[in-house]
A tleap script that builds the chain and sets N, CA, C and O, in Angstrom:
source leaprc.protein.ff14SB
mol = sequence {
  NMET ILE LEU LEU THR VAL PHE PHE GLN ALA
  ALA LEU LEU LEU TRP PHE PHE GLY CYS ILE
  ARG SER TYR TYR ILE GLY LYS ARG ILE LEU
  VAL GLU GLY MET GLY ILE LYS SER ALA GLU
  PHE ILE MET PHE CYS LEU TYR SER ILE GLY
  LEU ILE CYS TYR TYR LEU LEU GLN PRO PHE
  GLY LYS TRP ILE LEU PHE SER VAL LEU THR
  PHE TRP PHE ILE VAL GLN PHE PHE CYS HIE
  TRP PHE TYR THR ILE PHE GLY ALA GLY ARG
  LYS LYS ILE GLN GLY TYR ASN ASP CYS PHE
  ARG ASP THR ILE ARG LEU PHE PRO MET SER
  GLU LYS ARG LEU ILE PRO ASP LEU TYR HIE
  ILE VAL LEU HIE ILE LEU ILE LEU ILE ASN
  ILE THR LEU CYS CLEU
}
set mol.1.N position { -13.702 -56.565 56.024 }
set mol.1.CA position { -13.939 -55.468 55.409 }
set mol.1.C position { -13.495 -54.259 56.185 }
set mol.1.O position { -13.142 -53.275 55.536 }
set mol.2.N position { -13.474 -54.221 57.417 }
set mol.2.CA position { -13.031 -53.113 58.234 }
set mol.2.C position { -11.497 -52.939 57.946 }
set mol.2.O position { -10.980 -51.859 57.663 }
set mol.3.N position { -10.924 -53.974 58.040 }
set mol.3.CA position { -9.401 -53.839 57.888 }
set mol.3.C position { -9.095 -53.264 56.471 }
set mol.3.O position { -8.148 -52.483 56.375 }
set mol.4.N position { -9.706 -53.536 55.540 }
set mol.4.CA position { -9.478 -53.119 54.108 }
set mol.4.C position { -10.026 -51.593 54.088 }
set mol.4.O position { -9.484 -50.798 53.319 }
set mol.5.N position { -11.023 -51.199 54.868 }
set mol.5.CA position { -11.425 -49.813 54.814 }
set mol.5.C position { -10.310 -48.982 55.405 }
set mol.5.O position { -9.887 -47.986 54.818 }
set mol.6.N position { -9.806 -49.415 56.636 }
set mol.6.CA position { -8.982 -48.760 57.441 }
set mol.6.C position { -7.603 -48.665 56.471 }
set mol.6.O position { -7.077 -47.565 56.299 }
set mol.7.N position { -7.091 -49.793 55.892 }
set mol.7.CA position { -5.967 -49.690 55.044 }
set mol.7.C position { -6.076 -48.520 53.975 }
set mol.7.O position { -5.198 -47.682 53.775 }
set mol.8.N position { -7.189 -48.593 53.380 }
set mol.8.CA position { -7.259 -47.626 52.165 }
set mol.8.C position { -7.497 -46.290 52.744 }
set mol.8.O position { -6.906 -45.348 52.216 }
set mol.9.N position { -8.299 -46.058 53.785 }
set mol.9.CA position { -8.231 -44.696 54.424 }
set mol.9.C position { -6.888 -44.142 54.787 }
set mol.9.O position { -6.529 -43.013 54.456 }
set mol.10.N position { -6.155 -44.987 55.487 }
set mol.10.CA position { -4.622 -44.638 55.935 }
set mol.10.C position { -3.882 -44.451 54.644 }
set mol.10.O position { -3.176 -43.443 54.618 }
set mol.11.N position { -3.888 -45.249 53.496 }
set mol.11.CA position { -3.265 -45.022 52.377 }
set mol.11.C position { -3.574 -43.666 51.675 }
set mol.11.O position { -2.697 -42.937 51.211 }
set mol.12.N position { -4.885 -43.405 51.644 }
set mol.12.CA position { -5.255 -42.010 51.045 }
set mol.12.C position { -4.713 -40.925 51.850 }
set mol.12.O position { -4.166 -39.987 51.270 }
set mol.13.N position { -4.808 -40.946 53.195 }
set mol.13.CA position { -4.204 -39.990 54.100 }
set mol.13.C position { -2.700 -39.764 53.840 }
set mol.13.O position { -2.249 -38.646 53.588 }
set mol.14.N position { -1.978 -40.832 53.910 }
set mol.14.CA position { -0.575 -40.894 53.692 }
set mol.14.C position { -0.113 -40.416 52.359 }
set mol.14.O position { 0.898 -39.722 52.252 }
set mol.15.N position { -0.914 -40.816 51.240 }
set mol.15.CA position { -0.455 -40.536 49.809 }
set mol.15.C position { -0.850 -39.064 49.682 }
set mol.15.O position { -0.096 -38.389 48.981 }
set mol.16.N position { -1.912 -38.437 50.243 }
set mol.16.CA position { -2.222 -37.157 50.027 }
set mol.16.C position { -1.524 -36.113 50.826 }
set mol.16.O position { -1.612 -34.909 50.583 }
set mol.17.N position { -0.711 -36.723 51.950 }
set mol.17.CA position { 0.082 -35.844 52.736 }
set mol.17.C position { 1.139 -35.259 51.802 }
set mol.17.O position { 1.655 -34.171 52.059 }
set mol.18.N position { 1.482 -36.001 50.672 }
set mol.18.CA position { 2.495 -35.615 49.778 }
set mol.18.C position { 2.268 -34.258 49.170 }
set mol.18.O position { 3.216 -33.601 48.740 }
set mol.19.N position { 1.125 -33.863 49.131 }
set mol.19.CA position { 0.680 -32.497 48.661 }
set mol.19.C position { 1.034 -31.340 49.610 }
set mol.19.O position { 1.121 -30.180 49.207 }
set mol.20.N position { 1.232 -31.700 50.865 }
set mol.20.CA position { 1.697 -30.846 51.786 }
set mol.20.C position { 3.348 -30.781 52.157 }
set mol.20.O position { 3.989 -29.772 52.448 }
set mol.21.N position { 3.811 -32.115 52.058 }
set mol.21.CA position { 5.261 -32.332 52.170 }
set mol.21.C position { 5.600 -33.164 51.027 }
set mol.21.O position { 5.207 -34.322 50.886 }
set mol.22.N position { 6.368 -32.508 50.189 }
set mol.22.CA position { 6.964 -33.200 48.992 }
set mol.22.C position { 7.519 -34.725 48.964 }
set mol.22.O position { 8.419 -34.993 49.760 }
set mol.23.N position { 7.057 -35.706 48.128 }
set mol.23.CA position { 7.579 -36.913 48.098 }
set mol.23.C position { 8.469 -37.199 46.990 }
set mol.23.O position { 8.148 -36.852 45.853 }
set mol.24.N position { 9.622 -37.835 47.236 }
set mol.24.CA position { 10.540 -38.060 46.164 }
set mol.24.C position { 10.791 -39.539 46.127 }
set mol.24.O position { 10.797 -40.140 47.201 }
set mol.25.N position { 10.998 -40.185 45.017 }
set mol.25.CA position { 11.495 -41.438 44.681 }
set mol.25.C position { 12.933 -41.336 44.109 }
set mol.25.O position { 13.177 -40.988 42.954 }
set mol.26.N position { 13.844 -41.672 45.023 }
set mol.26.CA position { 15.092 -41.247 44.478 }
set mol.26.C position { 15.347 -39.815 44.348 }
set mol.26.O position { 15.241 -39.044 45.302 }
set mol.27.N position { 15.723 -39.414 43.026 }
set mol.27.CA position { 15.950 -37.982 42.815 }
set mol.27.C position { 14.733 -37.418 42.158 }
set mol.27.O position { 14.606 -36.205 41.987 }
set mol.28.N position { 13.803 -38.328 41.774 }
set mol.28.CA position { 12.645 -37.757 40.965 }
set mol.28.C position { 11.473 -37.446 41.930 }
set mol.28.O position { 11.317 -38.103 42.960 }
set mol.29.N position { 10.697 -36.484 41.593 }
set mol.29.CA position { 9.739 -35.919 42.262 }
set mol.29.C position { 8.410 -36.539 42.138 }
set mol.29.O position { 7.853 -36.301 41.066 }
set mol.30.N position { 7.757 -37.286 42.983 }
set mol.30.CA position { 6.567 -37.991 42.926 }
set mol.30.C position { 5.456 -36.912 43.052 }
set mol.30.O position { 4.521 -36.906 42.252 }
set mol.31.N position { 5.545 -36.075 43.970 }
set mol.31.CA position { 4.604 -34.760 44.134 }
set mol.31.C position { 5.236 -33.723 44.895 }
set mol.31.O position { 5.917 -34.047 45.869 }
set mol.32.N position { 5.093 -32.462 44.563 }
set mol.32.CA position { 5.725 -31.460 45.200 }
set mol.32.C position { 4.708 -30.798 46.156 }
set mol.32.O position { 3.665 -30.309 45.722 }
set mol.33.N position { 5.040 -30.793 47.494 }
set mol.33.CA position { 4.195 -30.369 48.690 }
set mol.33.C position { 3.961 -28.753 48.533 }
set mol.33.O position { 4.878 -28.044 48.119 }
set mol.34.N position { 2.908 -28.309 48.826 }
set mol.34.CA position { 2.508 -26.814 48.658 }
set mol.34.C position { 2.429 -26.264 50.223 }
set mol.34.O position { 2.091 -25.093 50.392 }
set mol.35.N position { 2.718 -27.044 51.292 }
set mol.35.CA position { 2.758 -26.675 52.560 }
set mol.35.C position { 1.417 -26.372 53.180 }
set mol.35.O position { 0.378 -26.648 52.580 }
set mol.36.N position { 1.422 -25.826 54.340 }
set mol.36.CA position { 0.188 -25.725 55.126 }
set mol.36.C position { -0.587 -24.593 54.691 }
set mol.36.O position { -1.768 -24.596 55.039 }
set mol.37.N position { -0.144 -23.558 53.955 }
set mol.37.CA position { -0.882 -22.370 53.525 }
set mol.37.C position { -1.315 -22.625 52.113 }
set mol.37.O position { -0.975 -21.838 51.229 }
set mol.38.N position { -2.100 -23.759 51.833 }
set mol.38.CA position { -2.474 -23.967 50.605 }
set mol.38.C position { -4.031 -24.626 50.597 }
set mol.38.O position { -4.628 -24.959 51.620 }
set mol.39.N position { -4.469 -24.721 49.460 }
set mol.39.CA position { -5.893 -25.321 49.299 }
set mol.39.C position { -5.700 -26.882 49.647 }
set mol.39.O position { -6.563 -27.511 50.260 }
set mol.40.N position { -4.552 -27.425 49.225 }
set mol.40.CA position { -4.388 -28.827 49.449 }
set mol.40.C position { -4.386 -29.100 51.027 }
set mol.40.O position { -4.926 -30.123 51.448 }
set mol.41.N position { -3.884 -28.348 51.753 }
set mol.41.CA position { -3.861 -28.433 53.246 }
set mol.41.C position { -5.340 -28.280 53.850 }
set mol.41.O position { -5.763 -28.985 54.767 }
set mol.42.N position { -6.012 -27.341 53.260 }
set mol.42.CA position { -7.489 -27.446 53.674 }
set mol.42.C position { -8.139 -28.616 53.299 }
set mol.42.O position { -9.042 -29.049 54.016 }
set mol.43.N position { -7.756 -29.290 52.106 }
set mol.43.CA position { -8.516 -30.421 51.824 }
set mol.43.C position { -8.126 -31.668 52.612 }
set mol.43.O position { -8.910 -32.581 52.870 }
set mol.44.N position { -6.696 -31.617 53.010 }
set mol.44.CA position { -6.329 -32.579 53.969 }
set mol.44.C position { -6.952 -32.475 55.270 }
set mol.44.O position { -7.336 -33.507 55.822 }
set mol.45.N position { -7.106 -31.276 55.860 }
set mol.45.CA position { -7.952 -31.184 57.042 }
set mol.45.C position { -9.327 -31.526 56.840 }
set mol.45.O position { -9.936 -31.976 57.811 }
set mol.46.N position { -9.895 -31.397 55.798 }
set mol.46.CA position { -11.408 -31.685 55.511 }
set mol.46.C position { -11.573 -33.343 55.624 }
set mol.46.O position { -12.395 -33.947 56.313 }
set mol.47.N position { -10.668 -33.836 54.846 }
set mol.47.CA position { -10.586 -35.333 54.885 }
set mol.47.C position { -10.314 -36.013 56.322 }
set mol.47.O position { -10.912 -37.012 56.723 }
set mol.48.N position { -9.343 -35.334 57.015 }
set mol.48.CA position { -9.097 -35.954 58.411 }
set mol.48.C position { -10.094 -35.597 59.268 }
set mol.48.O position { -10.203 -36.315 60.262 }
set mol.49.N position { -10.975 -34.534 59.139 }
set mol.49.CA position { -12.220 -34.326 59.928 }
set mol.49.C position { -13.287 -35.283 59.728 }
set mol.49.O position { -14.012 -35.736 60.613 }
set mol.50.N position { -13.334 -35.635 58.131 }
set mol.50.CA position { -14.369 -36.841 57.732 }
set mol.50.C position { -13.983 -38.133 58.393 }
set mol.50.O position { -14.841 -38.875 58.872 }
set mol.51.N position { -12.591 -38.433 58.426 }
set mol.51.CA position { -12.325 -39.654 59.121 }
set mol.51.C position { -12.592 -39.822 60.504 }
set mol.51.O position { -12.975 -40.887 60.989 }
set mol.52.N position { -12.362 -38.620 61.240 }
set mol.52.CA position { -12.771 -38.613 62.619 }
set mol.52.C position { -14.286 -38.675 62.744 }
set mol.52.O position { -14.776 -39.345 63.653 }
set mol.53.N position { -15.026 -38.041 61.916 }
set mol.53.CA position { -16.557 -38.378 62.108 }
set mol.53.C position { -16.864 -39.642 61.693 }
set mol.53.O position { -17.828 -40.211 62.206 }
set mol.54.N position { -16.161 -40.219 60.789 }
set mol.54.CA position { -16.503 -41.590 60.383 }
set mol.54.C position { -16.560 -42.495 61.492 }
set mol.54.O position { -17.484 -43.291 61.658 }
set mol.55.N position { -15.497 -42.361 62.310 }
set mol.55.CA position { -15.218 -43.380 63.333 }
set mol.55.C position { -16.062 -43.069 64.786 }
set mol.55.O position { -16.455 -43.902 65.604 }
set mol.56.N position { -16.205 -41.581 64.824 }
set mol.56.CA position { -16.819 -41.293 66.147 }
set mol.56.C position { -18.478 -40.879 66.058 }
set mol.56.O position { -19.168 -40.714 67.064 }
set mol.57.N position { -18.893 -40.767 64.906 }
set mol.57.CA position { -20.358 -40.378 64.871 }
set mol.57.C position { -21.056 -41.196 64.060 }
set mol.57.O position { -21.909 -40.682 63.335 }
set mol.58.N position { -20.848 -42.556 64.019 }
set mol.58.CA position { -21.645 -43.581 63.188 }
set mol.58.C position { -22.977 -43.436 63.845 }
set mol.58.O position { -23.153 -43.164 65.032 }
set mol.59.N position { -24.120 -43.699 62.724 }
set mol.59.CA position { -23.901 -43.811 61.273 }
set mol.59.C position { -23.841 -42.716 60.570 }
set mol.59.O position { -23.492 -42.820 59.394 }
set mol.60.N position { -24.150 -41.470 61.090 }
set mol.60.CA position { -23.997 -40.294 60.488 }
set mol.60.C position { -22.649 -39.890 59.952 }
set mol.60.O position { -22.564 -39.133 58.985 }
set mol.61.N position { -21.688 -40.339 60.512 }
set mol.61.CA position { -20.222 -40.106 60.184 }
set mol.61.C position { -19.790 -40.341 58.887 }
set mol.61.O position { -19.054 -39.612 58.222 }
set mol.62.N position { -20.454 -41.752 58.454 }
set mol.62.CA position { -20.027 -42.183 57.187 }
set mol.62.C position { -20.595 -41.246 56.019 }
set mol.62.O position { -20.013 -41.169 54.937 }
set mol.63.N position { -21.672 -40.596 56.280 }
set mol.63.CA position { -22.230 -39.533 55.347 }
set mol.63.C position { -21.363 -38.336 55.247 }
set mol.63.O position { -21.168 -37.782 54.165 }
set mol.64.N position { -20.862 -37.945 56.309 }
set mol.64.CA position { -19.863 -36.788 56.368 }
set mol.64.C position { -18.712 -37.150 55.515 }
set mol.64.O position { -18.362 -36.360 54.637 }
set mol.65.N position { -18.037 -38.364 55.704 }
set mol.65.CA position { -16.864 -38.744 55.025 }
set mol.65.C position { -17.307 -38.985 53.570 }
set mol.65.O position { -16.497 -38.717 52.683 }
set mol.66.N position { -18.430 -39.432 53.269 }
set mol.66.CA position { -18.772 -39.688 51.882 }
set mol.66.C position { -18.921 -38.366 51.170 }
set mol.66.O position { -18.594 -38.253 49.989 }
set mol.67.N position { -19.398 -37.392 51.858 }
set mol.67.CA position { -19.586 -36.169 51.243 }
set mol.67.C position { -18.327 -35.313 50.987 }
set mol.67.O position { -18.224 -34.573 50.008 }
set mol.68.N position { -17.384 -35.464 51.925 }
set mol.68.CA position { -16.045 -34.908 51.698 }
set mol.68.C position { -15.415 -35.537 50.630 }
set mol.68.O position { -14.771 -34.816 49.868 }
set mol.69.N position { -15.474 -36.892 50.388 }
set mol.69.CA position { -14.797 -37.671 49.382 }
set mol.69.C position { -15.365 -37.396 48.099 }
set mol.69.O position { -14.626 -37.240 47.126 }
set mol.70.N position { -16.770 -37.312 47.993 }
set mol.70.CA position { -17.303 -36.819 46.848 }
set mol.70.C position { -17.055 -35.520 46.254 }
set mol.70.O position { -16.862 -35.322 45.054 }
set mol.71.N position { -17.073 -34.571 47.252 }
set mol.71.CA position { -16.638 -33.280 46.977 }
set mol.71.C position { -15.240 -33.263 46.335 }
set mol.71.O position { -15.074 -32.696 45.255 }
set mol.72.N position { -14.113 -33.947 47.058 }
set mol.72.CA position { -12.941 -33.966 46.729 }
set mol.72.C position { -12.727 -34.667 45.270 }
set mol.72.O position { -11.873 -34.253 44.486 }
set mol.73.N position { -13.476 -35.628 45.018 }
set mol.73.CA position { -13.305 -36.216 43.762 }
set mol.73.C position { -13.932 -35.401 42.449 }
set mol.73.O position { -13.475 -35.478 41.309 }
set mol.74.N position { -14.991 -34.667 42.830 }
set mol.74.CA position { -15.513 -33.651 41.820 }
set mol.74.C position { -14.445 -32.588 41.629 }
set mol.74.O position { -14.175 -32.312 40.460 }
set mol.75.N position { -13.916 -32.068 42.413 }
set mol.75.CA position { -12.808 -31.036 42.376 }
set mol.75.C position { -11.654 -31.578 41.501 }
set mol.75.O position { -11.214 -31.028 40.491 }
set mol.76.N position { -11.220 -32.774 42.057 }
set mol.76.CA position { -10.233 -33.412 41.223 }
set mol.76.C position { -10.532 -33.617 39.802 }
set mol.76.O position { -9.675 -33.369 38.954 }
set mol.77.N position { -11.801 -34.093 39.461 }
set mol.77.CA position { -12.118 -34.397 38.214 }
set mol.77.C position { -12.213 -33.056 37.241 }
set mol.77.O position { -11.838 -33.084 36.069 }
set mol.78.N position { -12.692 -32.031 37.798 }
set mol.78.CA position { -12.676 -30.808 36.987 }
set mol.78.C position { -11.171 -30.119 37.110 }
set mol.78.O position { -10.970 -29.099 36.450 }
set mol.79.N position { -10.330 -30.543 37.770 }
set mol.79.CA position { -8.951 -29.982 37.699 }
set mol.79.C position { -8.037 -30.794 36.731 }
set mol.79.O position { -7.025 -30.336 36.201 }
set mol.80.N position { -8.555 -32.139 36.558 }
set mol.80.CA position { -7.594 -32.881 35.883 }
set mol.80.C position { -8.303 -33.617 34.605 }
set mol.80.O position { -8.040 -33.314 33.442 }
set mol.81.N position { -9.292 -34.682 35.009 }
set mol.81.CA position { -9.837 -35.475 34.155 }
set mol.81.C position { -10.778 -34.814 33.002 }
set mol.81.O position { -10.895 -35.259 31.860 }
set mol.82.N position { -11.407 -33.692 33.516 }
set mol.82.CA position { -12.196 -32.979 32.476 }
set mol.82.C position { -11.493 -32.653 31.243 }
set mol.82.O position { -11.962 -32.818 30.117 }
set mol.83.N position { -10.224 -32.135 31.542 }
set mol.83.CA position { -9.444 -31.669 30.360 }
set mol.83.C position { -8.722 -32.880 29.648 }
set mol.83.O position { -8.392 -32.800 28.465 }
set mol.84.N position { -8.506 -33.933 30.363 }
set mol.84.CA position { -8.130 -35.125 29.811 }
set mol.84.C position { -9.149 -35.648 28.782 }
set mol.84.O position { -8.779 -35.996 27.661 }
set mol.85.N position { -10.416 -35.700 29.168 }
set mol.85.CA position { -11.306 -36.191 28.389 }
set mol.85.C position { -11.789 -35.341 27.152 }
set mol.85.O position { -12.047 -35.785 26.033 }
set mol.86.N position { -11.863 -33.985 27.589 }
set mol.86.CA position { -12.580 -32.977 26.615 }
set mol.86.C position { -11.530 -32.056 25.910 }
set mol.86.O position { -11.790 -31.425 24.885 }
set mol.87.N position { -10.396 -32.036 26.507 }
set mol.87.CA position { -9.319 -31.173 25.888 }
set mol.87.C position { -9.433 -29.845 26.653 }
set mol.87.O position { -10.377 -29.565 27.392 }
set mol.88.N position { -8.383 -29.060 26.401 }
set mol.88.CA position { -8.231 -27.710 27.026 }
set mol.88.C position { -7.403 -26.689 26.029 }
set mol.88.O position { -6.707 -27.055 25.082 }
set mol.89.N position { -7.606 -25.474 26.404 }
set mol.89.CA position { -6.734 -24.504 25.703 }
set mol.89.C position { -5.299 -24.563 25.834 }
set mol.89.O position { -4.775 -25.129 26.793 }
set mol.90.N position { -4.592 -23.967 24.850 }
set mol.90.CA position { -3.151 -24.160 24.835 }
set mol.90.C position { -2.679 -23.535 26.163 }
set mol.90.O position { -1.833 -24.161 26.802 }
set mol.91.N position { -3.156 -22.328 26.658 }
set mol.91.CA position { -2.599 -21.680 27.825 }
set mol.91.C position { -2.854 -22.689 29.099 }
set mol.91.O position { -1.942 -22.844 29.912 }
set mol.92.N position { -4.021 -23.326 29.250 }
set mol.92.CA position { -4.180 -24.214 30.322 }
set mol.92.C position { -3.344 -25.532 30.370 }
set mol.92.O position { -2.926 -26.014 31.423 }
set mol.93.N position { -3.158 -26.021 29.245 }
set mol.93.CA position { -2.315 -27.136 29.076 }
set mol.93.C position { -0.833 -26.872 29.354 }
set mol.93.O position { -0.149 -27.691 29.968 }
set mol.94.N position { -0.381 -25.788 28.920 }
set mol.94.CA position { 1.002 -25.222 29.186 }
set mol.94.C position { 1.222 -25.005 30.681 }
set mol.94.O position { 2.212 -25.457 31.257 }
set mol.95.N position { 0.234 -24.273 31.312 }
set mol.95.CA position { 0.218 -23.998 32.785 }
set mol.95.C position { 0.257 -25.368 33.625 }
set mol.95.O position { 1.049 -25.514 34.556 }
set mol.96.N position { -0.590 -26.290 33.258 }
set mol.96.CA position { -0.511 -27.631 33.758 }
set mol.96.C position { 0.662 -28.367 33.723 }
set mol.96.O position { 1.119 -28.918 34.724 }
set mol.97.N position { 1.245 -28.414 32.473 }
set mol.97.CA position { 2.572 -29.140 32.177 }
set mol.97.C position { 3.703 -28.329 32.929 }
set mol.97.O position { 4.622 -28.928 33.487 }
set mol.98.N position { 3.625 -27.175 32.930 }
set mol.98.CA position { 4.933 -26.373 33.679 }
set mol.98.C position { 4.672 -26.624 35.168 }
set mol.98.O position { 5.655 -26.633 35.910 }
set mol.99.N position { 3.489 -26.823 35.669 }
set mol.99.CA position { 3.181 -27.070 37.094 }
set mol.99.C position { 3.786 -28.473 37.554 }
set mol.99.O position { 4.447 -28.677 38.572 }
set mol.100.N position { 3.439 -29.325 36.648 }
set mol.100.CA position { 3.898 -30.762 36.919 }
set mol.100.C position { 5.019 -31.419 35.984 }
set mol.100.O position { 5.075 -32.588 35.602 }
set mol.101.N position { 5.836 -30.436 35.733 }
set mol.101.CA position { 6.800 -30.811 34.785 }
set mol.101.C position { 7.872 -31.826 35.130 }
set mol.101.O position { 8.326 -32.587 34.276 }
set mol.102.N position { 8.269 -31.827 36.391 }
set mol.102.CA position { 9.295 -32.800 36.931 }
set mol.102.C position { 8.693 -33.921 37.687 }
set mol.102.O position { 9.387 -34.641 38.404 }
set mol.103.N position { 7.453 -34.081 37.547 }
set mol.103.CA position { 6.867 -35.132 38.417 }
set mol.103.C position { 6.919 -36.694 37.517 }
set mol.103.O position { 6.983 -36.746 36.288 }
set mol.104.N position { 6.883 -37.671 38.252 }
set mol.104.CA position { 6.815 -39.053 37.576 }
set mol.104.C position { 5.631 -39.176 36.957 }
set mol.104.O position { 4.564 -38.934 37.522 }
set mol.105.N position { 5.743 -39.580 35.689 }
set mol.105.CA position { 4.706 -39.916 34.913 }
set mol.105.C position { 4.465 -41.396 34.432 }
set mol.105.O position { 5.490 -42.070 34.321 }
set mol.106.N position { 3.316 -41.982 34.141 }
set mol.106.CA position { 3.188 -43.085 33.491 }
set mol.106.C position { 2.984 -42.864 32.094 }
set mol.106.O position { 3.424 -43.713 31.319 }
set mol.107.N position { 2.324 -41.751 31.596 }
set mol.107.CA position { 2.071 -41.310 30.135 }
set mol.107.C position { 2.852 -40.068 29.898 }
set mol.107.O position { 3.032 -39.327 30.864 }
set mol.108.N position { 3.350 -39.739 28.714 }
set mol.108.CA position { 4.234 -38.660 28.443 }
set mol.108.C position { 3.085 -37.413 28.393 }
set mol.108.O position { 1.912 -37.564 28.051 }
set mol.109.N position { 3.681 -36.213 28.798 }
set mol.109.CA position { 2.771 -34.898 28.536 }
set mol.109.C position { 2.435 -34.795 27.209 }
set mol.109.O position { 3.092 -35.278 26.286 }
set mol.110.N position { 1.163 -34.013 27.081 }
set mol.110.CA position { 0.704 -33.906 25.576 }
set mol.110.C position { 0.521 -32.304 25.488 }
set mol.110.O position { 0.382 -31.603 26.490 }
set mol.111.N position { 0.536 -31.831 24.215 }
set mol.111.CA position { 0.277 -30.523 23.825 }
set mol.111.C position { -1.272 -30.231 23.552 }
set mol.111.O position { -1.761 -29.116 23.372 }
set mol.112.N position { -1.891 -31.354 23.557 }
set mol.112.CA position { -3.482 -31.269 23.176 }
set mol.112.C position { -4.434 -31.504 24.314 }
set mol.112.O position { -5.538 -30.967 24.409 }
set mol.113.N position { -3.883 -32.404 25.219 }
set mol.113.CA position { -4.879 -32.693 26.390 }
set mol.113.C position { -3.747 -32.844 27.715 }
set mol.113.O position { -2.529 -33.011 27.654 }
set mol.114.N position { -4.584 -32.728 28.838 }
set mol.114.CA position { -3.907 -32.755 30.115 }
set mol.114.C position { -3.782 -34.230 30.380 }
set mol.114.O position { -4.725 -34.996 30.180 }
set mol.115.N position { -2.580 -34.633 30.843 }
set mol.115.CA position { -2.337 -35.817 31.156 }
set mol.115.C position { -1.820 -36.094 32.648 }
set mol.115.O position { -0.643 -35.883 32.942 }
set mol.116.N position { -2.646 -36.521 33.469 }
set mol.116.CA position { -2.263 -36.449 34.962 }
set mol.116.C position { -1.019 -37.311 35.094 }
set mol.116.O position { -0.818 -38.316 34.412 }
set mol.117.N position { -0.198 -36.837 36.030 }
set mol.117.CA position { 1.045 -37.649 36.433 }
set mol.117.C position { 0.654 -38.904 37.240 }
set mol.117.O position { -0.522 -39.170 37.487 }
set mol.118.N position { 1.643 -39.625 37.621 }
set mol.118.CA position { 1.471 -40.925 38.526 }
set mol.118.C position { 0.863 -40.471 39.888 }
set mol.118.O position { -0.126 -41.079 40.296 }
set mol.119.N position { 1.302 -39.608 40.505 }
set mol.119.CA position { 0.727 -39.214 41.672 }
set mol.119.C position { -0.755 -39.085 41.763 }
set mol.119.O position { -1.415 -39.628 42.650 }
set mol.120.N position { -1.323 -38.245 40.682 }
set mol.120.CA position { -2.790 -37.982 40.691 }
set mol.120.C position { -3.497 -39.064 40.216 }
set mol.120.O position { -4.675 -39.187 40.552 }
set mol.121.N position { -2.913 -39.960 39.409 }
set mol.121.CA position { -3.747 -41.044 38.886 }
set mol.121.C position { -4.083 -41.880 40.137 }
set mol.121.O position { -5.241 -42.230 40.366 }
set mol.122.N position { -2.958 -42.222 41.013 }
set mol.122.CA position { -3.120 -42.947 42.128 }
set mol.122.C position { -4.071 -42.336 43.149 }
set mol.122.O position { -4.906 -43.030 43.729 }
set mol.123.N position { -3.922 -40.905 43.381 }
set mol.123.CA position { -4.715 -40.223 44.152 }
set mol.123.C position { -6.142 -40.508 43.946 }
set mol.123.O position { -6.919 -40.839 44.841 }
set mol.124.N position { -6.460 -40.341 42.576 }
set mol.124.CA position { -7.987 -40.378 42.191 }
set mol.124.C position { -8.507 -41.770 42.377 }
set mol.124.O position { -9.681 -41.938 42.707 }
set mol.125.N position { -7.597 -42.898 42.158 }
set mol.125.CA position { -8.077 -44.185 42.347 }
set mol.125.C position { -8.304 -44.383 43.782 }
set mol.125.O position { -9.350 -44.952 44.092 }
set mol.126.N position { -7.377 -43.952 44.858 }
set mol.126.CA position { -7.600 -43.916 46.193 }
set mol.126.C position { -8.932 -43.332 46.644 }
set mol.126.O position { -9.659 -43.850 47.491 }
set mol.127.N position { -9.180 -42.178 45.976 }
set mol.127.CA position { -10.422 -41.344 46.436 }
set mol.127.C position { -11.657 -42.262 46.184 }
set mol.127.O position { -12.500 -42.447 47.062 }
set mol.128.N position { -11.735 -42.891 44.812 }
set mol.128.CA position { -12.811 -43.595 44.271 }
set mol.128.C position { -12.924 -44.849 45.336 }
set mol.128.O position { -14.027 -45.114 45.813 }
set mol.129.N position { -11.840 -45.558 45.671 }
set mol.129.CA position { -11.905 -46.702 46.492 }
set mol.129.C position { -12.572 -46.328 47.828 }
set mol.129.O position { -13.536 -46.914 48.321 }
set mol.130.N position { -11.878 -45.198 48.378 }
set mol.130.CA position { -12.563 -44.839 49.642 }
set mol.130.C position { -14.124 -44.331 49.663 }
set mol.130.O position { -14.826 -44.394 50.672 }
set mol.131.N position { -14.521 -43.866 48.516 }
set mol.131.CA position { -15.855 -43.485 48.364 }
set mol.131.C position { -16.772 -44.714 48.378 }
set mol.131.O position { -17.877 -44.674 48.920 }
set mol.132.N position { -16.309 -45.764 47.791 }
set mol.132.CA position { -16.951 -47.061 47.743 }
set mol.132.C position { -16.921 -47.766 49.012 }
set mol.132.O position { -17.941 -48.365 49.353 }
set mol.133.N position { -15.907 -47.778 49.748 }
set mol.133.CA position { -15.618 -48.319 51.158 }
set mol.133.C position { -16.315 -47.775 52.252 }
set mol.133.O position { -16.779 -48.456 53.167 }
set mol.134.N position { -16.393 -46.498 52.161 }
set mol.134.CA position { -17.018 -45.632 53.334 }
set mol.134.C position { -18.504 -45.926 53.438 }
set mol.134.O position { -19.064 -45.709 54.513 }
set mol.135.N position { -19.223 -46.430 52.349 }
set mol.135.CA position { -20.668 -46.795 52.462 }
set mol.135.C position { -20.939 -48.173 53.014 }
set mol.135.O position { -22.097 -48.568 53.147 }
savepdb mol mol.pdb
quit
């Protein structure tokens, strides 16, 4: 179980690093990095601190990491899935689609709902797996 936990923690760390530094698959954008002067970098630092606490401050560290991951998932839910499930206004959908226009998608963009791209779908799955494994 420890190896599985380490694997998924590292996978999330590497996957989310794409929000700091862009990742491409061939000529297609998986995720466009926002750099170190971004909210994404702050979340990357919080997750990194959570991981350090997880390994150095047991048993309390797991609750720190759990809190960081839960906060992160709630933010991601309200930035993406809330609008996928309940819909959004035309301006919100247009802004979202413009922001993620060139990214790789499993499902096509919609004019009625936000449809997360491949990067965000995998990111959210990795966050949920890590929430489960850190306990």
